[in-house]
N, CA, C and O atoms as CSV, one atom per row, in Angstrom:
chain,resi,resn,atom,element,x,y,z
A,1,MET,N,N,22.684,54.893,-75.422
A,1,MET,CA,C,21.345,54.582,-75.864
A,1,MET,C,C,21.032,55.350,-77.134
A,1,MET,O,O,21.468,56.484,-77.332
A,2,THR,N,N,20.284,54.711,-77.962
A,2,THR,CA,C,19.895,55.370,-79.205
A,2,THR,C,C,18.546,56.053,-79.021
A,2,THR,O,O,17.811,55.769,-78.076
A,3,ILE,N,N,18.240,56.953,-79.937
A,3,ILE,CA,C,16.984,57.700,-79.859
A,3,ILE,C,C,15.769,56.785,-80.015
A,3,ILE,O,O,14.696,57.084,-79.491
A,4,GLU,N,N,15.933,55.680,-80.727
A,4,GLU,CA,C,14.815,54.746,-80.905
A,4,GLU,C,C,14.401,54.100,-79.583
A,4,GLU,O,O,13.240,53.734,-79.402
A,5,ARG,N,N,15.337,53.964,-78.681
A,5,ARG,CA,C,15.010,53.373,-77.384
A,5,ARG,C,C,14.460,54.413,-76.415
A,5,ARG,O,O,13.719,54.067,-75.495
A,6,LEU,N,N,14.809,55.672,-76.605
A,6,LEU,CA,C,14.343,56.714,-75.699
A,6,LEU,C,C,12.929,57.193,-76.018
A,6,LEU,O,O,12.221,57.656,-75.123
A,7,VAL,N,N,12.511,57.090,-77.274
A,7,VAL,CA,C,11.197,57.595,-77.676
A,7,VAL,C,C,10.062,56.909,-76.909
A,7,VAL,O,O,9.180,57.625,-76.436
A,8,PRO,N,N,10.010,55.586,-76.748
A,8,PRO,CA,C,8.900,54.995,-75.987
A,8,PRO,C,C,9.019,55.217,-74.478
A,8,PRO,O,O,8.018,55.106,-73.770
A,9,ILE,N,N,10.189,55.520,-73.977
A,9,ILE,CA,C,10.371,55.696,-72.534
A,9,ILE,C,C,9.768,57.017,-72.062
A,9,ILE,O,O,9.231,57.071,-70.955
A,10,PHE,N,N,9.836,58.071,-72.849
A,10,PHE,CA,C,9.329,59.379,-72.441
A,10,PHE,C,C,7.825,59.360,-72.155
A,10,PHE,O,O,7.421,59.814,-71.085
A,11,PRO,N,N,6.970,58.855,-73.066
A,11,PRO,CA,C,5.535,58.808,-72.732
A,11,PRO,C,C,5.238,57.902,-71.538
A,11,PRO,O,O,4.308,58.160,-70.774
A,12,LEU,N,N,6.016,56.861,-71.383
A,12,LEU,CA,C,5.829,55.972,-70.246
A,12,LEU,C,C,6.119,56.707,-68.939
A,12,LEU,O,O,5.372,56.565,-67.971
A,13,CYS,N,N,7.176,57.476,-68.905
A,13,CYS,CA,C,7.519,58.260,-67.713
A,13,CYS,C,C,6.457,59.314,-67.432
A,13,CYS,O,O,6.092,59.530,-66.276
A,14,CYS,N,N,5.961,59.965,-68.462
A,14,CYS,CA,C,4.902,60.965,-68.285
A,14,CYS,C,C,3.635,60.308,-67.748
A,14,CYS,O,O,2.977,60.859,-66.865
A,15,GLY,N,N,3.293,59.145,-68.270
A,15,GLY,CA,C,2.104,58.437,-67.805
A,15,GLY,C,C,2.209,58.003,-66.362
A,15,GLY,O,O,1.243,58.110,-65.607
A,16,VAL,N,N,3.363,57.518,-65.971
A,16,VAL,CA,C,3.569,57.100,-64.580
A,16,VAL,C,C,3.460,58.303,-63.646
A,16,VAL,O,O,2.897,58.190,-62.557
A,17,THR,N,N,3.990,59.445,-64.060
A,17,THR,CA,C,3.915,60.656,-63.235
A,17,THR,C,C,2.471,61.109,-63.058
A,17,THR,O,O,2.062,61.450,-61.949
A,18,VAL,N,N,1.708,61.115,-64.123
A,18,VAL,CA,C,0.306,61.544,-64.044
A,18,VAL,C,C,-0.504,60.563,-63.210
A,18,VAL,O,O,-1.300,60.984,-62.370
A,19,LEU,N,N,-0.319,59.280,-63.421
A,19,LEU,CA,C,-1.065,58.295,-62.654
A,19,LEU,C,C,-0.666,58.282,-61.180
A,19,LEU,O,O,-1.493,57.996,-60.314
A,20,HIS,N,N,0.590,58.590,-60.897
A,20,HIS,CA,C,1.034,58.633,-59.509
A,20,HIS,C,C,0.311,59.746,-58.757
A,20,HIS,O,O,-0.083,59.566,-57.605
A,21,ARG,N,N,0.139,60.884,-59.403
A,21,ARG,CA,C,-0.537,62.008,-58.740
A,21,ARG,C,C,-2.009,61.728,-58.492
A,21,ARG,O,O,-2.561,62.185,-57.491
A,22,THR,N,N,-2.648,60.994,-59.373
A,22,THR,CA,C,-4.065,60.696,-59.166
A,22,THR,C,C,-4.277,59.430,-58.353
A,22,THR,O,O,-5.291,59.306,-57.666
A,23,ALA,N,N,-3.361,58.503,-58.412
A,23,ALA,CA,C,-3.539,57.235,-57.710
A,23,ALA,C,C,-3.224,57.354,-56.219
A,23,ALA,O,O,-3.765,56.596,-55.414
A,24,ARG,N,N,-2.373,58.277,-55.849
A,24,ARG,CA,C,-1.995,58.388,-54.435
A,24,ARG,C,C,-3.178,58.728,-53.530
A,24,ARG,O,O,-3.351,58.068,-52.505
A,25,PRO,N,N,-4.011,59.739,-53.866
A,25,PRO,CA,C,-5.178,59.987,-53.002
A,25,PRO,C,C,-6.167,58.816,-52.983
A,25,PRO,O,O,-6.779,58.537,-51.953
A,26,LEU,N,N,-6.321,58.136,-54.113
A,26,LEU,CA,C,-7.228,56.993,-54.143
A,26,LEU,C,C,-6.696,55.843,-53.299
A,26,LEU,O,O,-7.464,55.164,-52.617
A,27,LEU,N,N,-5.400,55.626,-53.340
A,27,LEU,CA,C,-4.792,54.584,-52.514
A,27,LEU,C,C,-4.906,54.935,-51.035
A,27,LEU,O,O,-5.149,54.062,-50.202
A,28,ARG,N,N,-4.730,56.199,-50.715
A,28,ARG,CA,C,-4.871,56.645,-49.327
A,28,ARG,C,C,-6.309,56.451,-48.843
A,28,ARG,O,O,-6.534,56.005,-47.718
A,29,LEU,N,N,-7.281,56.788,-49.696
A,29,LEU,CA,C,-8.687,56.587,-49.354
A,29,LEU,C,C,-8.988,55.103,-49.149
A,29,LEU,O,O,-9.723,54.738,-48.231
A,30,LEU,N,N,-8.429,54.262,-49.990
A,30,LEU,CA,C,-8.625,52.818,-49.861
A,30,LEU,C,C,-8.053,52.305,-48.544
A,30,LEU,O,O,-8.683,51.491,-47.868
A,31,CYS,N,N,-6.874,52.772,-48.180
A,31,CYS,CA,C,-6.253,52.340,-46.920
A,31,CYS,C,C,-7.048,52.829,-45.715
A,31,CYS,O,O,-7.224,52.089,-44.747
A,32,ARG,N,N,-7.527,54.061,-45.765
A,32,ARG,CA,C,-8.311,54.597,-44.649
A,32,ARG,C,C,-9.650,53.878,-44.519
A,32,ARG,O,O,-10.127,53.638,-43.410
A,33,THR,N,N,-10.256,53.535,-45.660
A,33,THR,CA,C,-11.516,52.794,-45.627
A,33,THR,C,C,-11.300,51.402,-45.048
A,33,THR,O,O,-12.124,50.918,-44.272
A,34,ALA,N,N,-10.206,50.759,-45.419
A,34,ALA,CA,C,-9.894,49.438,-44.863
A,34,ALA,C,C,-9.655,49.532,-43.356
A,34,ALA,O,O,-10.075,48.651,-42.607
A,35,ALA,N,N,-8.992,50.580,-42.917
A,35,ALA,CA,C,-8.777,50.759,-41.478
A,35,ALA,C,C,-10.099,50.990,-40.754
A,35,ALA,O,O,-10.301,50.473,-39.655
A,36,GLY,N,N,-10.995,51.757,-41.356
A,36,GLY,CA,C,-12.314,51.970,-40.768
A,36,GLY,C,C,-13.099,50.677,-40.674
A,36,GLY,O,O,-13.765,50.423,-39.670
A,37,GLY,N,N,-13.026,49.858,-41.712
A,37,GLY,CA,C,-13.703,48.560,-41.686
A,37,GLY,C,C,-13.122,47.636,-40.638
A,37,GLY,O,O,-13.855,46.909,-39.968
A,38,LEU,N,N,-11.807,47.660,-40.494
A,38,LEU,CA,C,-11.161,46.843,-39.464
A,38,LEU,C,C,-11.585,47.289,-38.074
A,38,LEU,O,O,-11.839,46.458,-37.201
A,39,PHE,N,N,-11.661,48.602,-37.867
A,39,PHE,CA,C,-12.111,49.112,-36.575
A,39,PHE,C,C,-13.544,48.671,-36.287
A,39,PHE,O,O,-13.854,48.252,-35.172
A,40,LEU,N,N,-14.417,48.763,-37.290
A,40,LEU,CA,C,-15.805,48.333,-37.100
A,40,LEU,C,C,-15.878,46.836,-36.808
A,40,LEU,O,O,-16.684,46.399,-35.986
A,41,ALA,N,N,-15.037,46.053,-37.481
A,41,ALA,CA,C,-15.037,44.611,-37.249
A,41,ALA,C,C,-14.537,44.274,-35.844
A,41,ALA,O,O,-15.008,43.315,-35.232
A,42,LEU,N,N,-13.596,45.049,-35.335
A,42,LEU,CA,C,-13.090,44.805,-33.983
A,42,LEU,C,C,-14.089,45.242,-32.914
A,42,LEU,O,O,-14.158,44.636,-31.845
A,43,ILE,N,N,-14.857,46.285,-33.197
A,43,ILE,CA,C,-15.828,46.802,-32.234
A,43,ILE,C,C,-17.120,45.982,-32.241
A,43,ILE,O,O,-17.847,45.983,-31.247
A,44,ALA,N,N,-17.418,45.291,-33.329
A,44,ALA,CA,C,-18.697,44.574,-33.477
A,44,ALA,C,C,-18.999,43.598,-32.337
A,44,ALA,O,O,-20.132,43.590,-31.856
A,45,PRO,N,N,-18.051,42.776,-31.880
A,45,PRO,CA,C,-18.410,41.822,-30.812
A,45,PRO,C,C,-18.767,42.479,-29.480
A,45,PRO,O,O,-19.640,41.979,-28.771
A,46,VAL,N,N,-18.127,43.560,-29.131
A,46,VAL,CA,C,-18.403,44.202,-27.841
A,46,VAL,C,C,-19.327,45.405,-27.977
A,46,VAL,O,O,-19.731,45.999,-26.977
A,47,GLY,N,N,-19.655,45.757,-29.187
A,47,GLY,CA,C,-20.498,46.931,-29.410
A,47,GLY,C,C,-21.898,46.783,-28.857
A,47,GLY,O,O,-22.483,47.765,-28.399
A,48,SER,N,N,-22.443,45.595,-28.887
A,48,SER,CA,C,-23.804,45.393,-28.373
A,48,SER,C,C,-23.848,45.596,-26.860
A,48,SER,O,O,-24.849,46.088,-26.338
A,49,TRP,N,N,-22.804,45.233,-26.160
A,49,TRP,CA,C,-22.748,45.467,-24.716
A,49,TRP,C,C,-22.682,46.950,-24.401
A,49,TRP,O,O,-23.256,47.413,-23.415
A,50,LEU,N,N,-21.973,47.698,-25.252
A,50,LEU,CA,C,-21.810,49.132,-25.026
A,50,LEU,C,C,-22.926,49.967,-25.630
A,50,LEU,O,O,-23.039,51.156,-25.333
A,51,GLY,N,N,-23.748,49.364,-26.469
A,51,GLY,CA,C,-24.825,50.095,-27.121
A,51,GLY,C,C,-24.376,50.871,-28.339
A,51,GLY,O,O,-25.036,51.832,-28.733
A,52,VAL,N,N,-23.283,50.482,-28.935
A,52,VAL,CA,C,-22.753,51.197,-30.105
A,52,VAL,C,C,-22.596,50.244,-31.287
A,52,VAL,O,O,-21.584,50.282,-31.986
A,53,SER,N,N,-23.580,49.403,-31.508
A,53,SER,CA,C,-23.456,48.436,-32.588
A,53,SER,C,C,-23.710,49.104,-33.937
A,53,SER,O,O,-24.734,49.756,-34.143
A,54,LEU,N,N,-22.779,48.933,-34.828
A,54,LEU,CA,C,-22.891,49.419,-36.202
A,54,LEU,C,C,-22.565,48.262,-37.128
A,54,LEU,O,O,-21.762,47.391,-36.794
A,55,GLY,N,N,-23.188,48.261,-38.280
A,55,GLY,CA,C,-22.906,47.222,-39.254
A,55,GLY,C,C,-21.543,47.427,-39.899
A,55,GLY,O,O,-21.094,48.559,-40.080
A,56,VAL,N,N,-20.900,46.341,-40.239
A,56,VAL,CA,C,-19.617,46.407,-40.939
A,56,VAL,C,C,-19.923,46.354,-42.428
A,56,VAL,O,O,-20.108,45.276,-42.993
A,57,ASN,N,N,-19.977,47.518,-43.058
A,57,ASN,CA,C,-20.239,47.589,-44.488
A,57,ASN,C,C,-19.389,48.696,-45.101
A,57,ASN,O,O,-18.695,49.431,-44.397
A,58,LEU,N,N,-19.456,48.798,-46.403
A,58,LEU,CA,C,-18.598,49.737,-47.112
A,58,LEU,C,C,-18.919,51.187,-46.766
A,58,LEU,O,O,-18.004,51.995,-46.608
A,59,PHE,N,N,-20.193,51.530,-46.648
A,59,PHE,CA,C,-20.566,52.908,-46.340
A,59,PHE,C,C,-20.042,53.328,-44.971
A,59,PHE,O,O,-19.430,54.388,-44.834
A,60,ASN,N,N,-20.282,52.501,-43.965
A,60,ASN,CA,C,-19.798,52.823,-42.622
A,60,ASN,C,C,-18.279,52.898,-42.586
A,60,ASN,O,O,-17.717,53.770,-41.923
A,61,SER,N,N,-17.616,52.001,-43.288
A,61,SER,CA,C,-16.157,52.010,-43.327
A,61,SER,C,C,-15.632,53.268,-44.008
A,61,SER,O,O,-14.647,53.856,-43.563
A,62,LEU,N,N,-16.290,53.676,-45.083
A,62,LEU,CA,C,-15.874,54.880,-45.801
A,62,LEU,C,C,-16.061,56.129,-44.959
A,62,LEU,O,O,-15.176,56.984,-44.913
A,63,VAL,N,N,-17.200,56.246,-44.295
A,63,VAL,CA,C,-17.449,57.407,-43.430
A,63,VAL,C,C,-16.451,57.424,-42.285
A,63,VAL,O,O,-15.897,58.475,-41.960
A,64,LEU,N,N,-16.218,56.286,-41.678
A,64,LEU,CA,C,-15.274,56.209,-40.565
A,64,LEU,C,C,-13.851,56.482,-41.030
A,64,LEU,O,O,-13.079,57.127,-40.321
A,65,GLY,N,N,-13.499,55.997,-42.214
A,65,GLY,CA,C,-12.165,56.242,-42.743
A,65,GLY,C,C,-11.945,57.695,-43.113
A,65,GLY,O,O,-10.849,58.218,-42.910
A,66,LEU,N,N,-12.960,58.364,-43.653
A,66,LEU,CA,C,-12.814,59.760,-44.050
A,66,LEU,C,C,-12.859,60.715,-42.863
A,66,LEU,O,O,-12.066,61.654,-42.789
A,67,LEU,N,N,-13.778,60.481,-41.941
A,67,LEU,CA,C,-14.010,61.447,-40.867
A,67,LEU,C,C,-13.407,61.055,-39.520
A,67,LEU,O,O,-13.313,61.892,-38.622
A,68,GLY,N,N,-13.006,59.816,-39.369
A,68,GLY,CA,C,-12.381,59.385,-38.121
A,68,GLY,C,C,-13.368,59.322,-36.976
A,68,GLY,O,O,-14.501,58.876,-37.159
A,69,PRO,N,N,-12.953,59.767,-35.787
A,69,PRO,CA,C,-13.851,59.728,-34.622
A,69,PRO,C,C,-15.115,60.553,-34.816
A,69,PRO,O,O,-16.170,60.193,-34.294
A,70,ALA,N,N,-15.028,61.644,-35.552
A,70,ALA,CA,C,-16.221,62.432,-35.839
A,70,ALA,C,C,-17.199,61.621,-36.688
A,70,ALA,O,O,-18.412,61.740,-36.518
A,71,GLY,N,N,-16.688,60.812,-37.585
A,71,GLY,CA,C,-17.532,59.948,-38.394
A,71,GLY,C,C,-18.222,58.887,-37.557
A,71,GLY,O,O,-19.381,58.549,-37.800
A,72,LEU,N,N,-17.509,58.363,-36.573
A,72,LEU,CA,C,-18.118,57.391,-35.672
A,72,LEU,C,C,-19.275,58.032,-34.915
A,72,LEU,O,O,-20.349,57.443,-34.796
A,73,GLY,N,N,-19.053,59.236,-34.405
A,73,GLY,CA,C,-20.125,59.960,-33.724
A,73,GLY,C,C,-21.299,60.242,-34.641
A,73,GLY,O,O,-22.453,60.111,-34.234
A,74,LEU,N,N,-21.015,60.626,-35.874
A,74,LEU,CA,C,-22.072,60.884,-36.844
A,74,LEU,C,C,-22.880,59.622,-37.130
A,74,LEU,O,O,-24.110,59.669,-37.154
A,75,LEU,N,N,-22.208,58.505,-37.347
A,75,LEU,CA,C,-22.911,57.251,-37.610
A,75,LEU,C,C,-23.757,56.816,-36.419
A,75,LEU,O,O,-24.873,56.325,-36.590
A,76,LEU,N,N,-23.228,56.997,-35.219
A,76,LEU,CA,C,-24.003,56.622,-34.030
A,76,LEU,C,C,-25.211,57.527,-33.845
A,76,LEU,O,O,-26.290,57.052,-33.491
A,77,MET,N,N,-25.041,58.833,-34.082
A,77,MET,CA,C,-26.185,59.748,-33.972
A,77,MET,C,C,-27.246,59.434,-35.018
A,77,MET,O,O,-28.440,59.489,-34.726
A,78,LEU,N,N,-26.819,59.102,-36.240
A,78,LEU,CA,C,-27.780,58.717,-37.269
A,78,LEU,C,C,-28.532,57.452,-36.879
A,78,LEU,O,O,-29.748,57.362,-37.049
A,79,ARG,N,N,-27.802,56.484,-36.358
A,79,ARG,CA,C,-28.441,55.228,-35.954
A,79,ARG,C,C,-29.430,55.465,-34.826
A,79,ARG,O,O,-30.546,54.947,-34.862
A,80,TRP,N,N,-29.036,56.240,-33.827
A,80,TRP,CA,C,-29.911,56.481,-32.686
A,80,TRP,C,C,-31.102,57.358,-33.054
A,80,TRP,O,O,-32.175,57.205,-32.471
A,81,SER,N,N,-30.938,58.269,-34.005
A,81,SER,CA,C,-32.054,59.128,-34.370
A,81,SER,C,C,-33.018,58.438,-35.332
A,81,SER,O,O,-34.223,58.687,-35.274
A,82,LEU,N,N,-32.514,57.578,-36.213
A,82,LEU,CA,C,-33.389,56.901,-37.170
A,82,LEU,C,C,-34.006,55.639,-36.607
A,82,LEU,O,O,-35.103,55.254,-37.012
A,83,LEU,N,N,-33.329,54.995,-35.690
A,83,LEU,CA,C,-33.836,53.769,-35.060
A,83,LEU,C,C,-33.818,53.948,-33.546
A,83,LEU,O,O,-32.963,53.370,-32.874
A,84,PRO,N,N,-34.740,54.735,-32.992
A,84,PRO,CA,C,-34.648,55.057,-31.554
A,84,PRO,C,C,-34.887,53.870,-30.641
A,84,PRO,O,O,-34.394,53.879,-29.513
A,85,GLY,N,N,-35.612,52.859,-31.064
A,85,GLY,CA,C,-35.880,51.721,-30.182
A,85,GLY,C,C,-34.819,50.650,-30.212
A,85,GLY,O,O,-34.898,49.689,-29.446
A,86,VAL,N,N,-33.815,50.785,-31.081
A,86,VAL,CA,C,-32.807,49.733,-31.233
A,86,VAL,C,C,-31.581,50.076,-30.451
A,86,VAL,O,O,-30.615,49.313,-30.451
């Protein structure tokens, strides 16, 4: 290989390395949020029978994806404390 072909490859490799380090946590957050949304969507039909109905939206999915079961408890406590008659 000649030096003319290697010069554009070096910045490309550096850019991929930098983006990989920043994109990995964002991709992980996206996957966890999607899993939280899927869990909320699966619980929605039977949630009214159990008294744990939560809306399937981005905020709830993000909280559930970040905090897991603790996030579910937090969302339920918020719902029950802010809307006591529902």
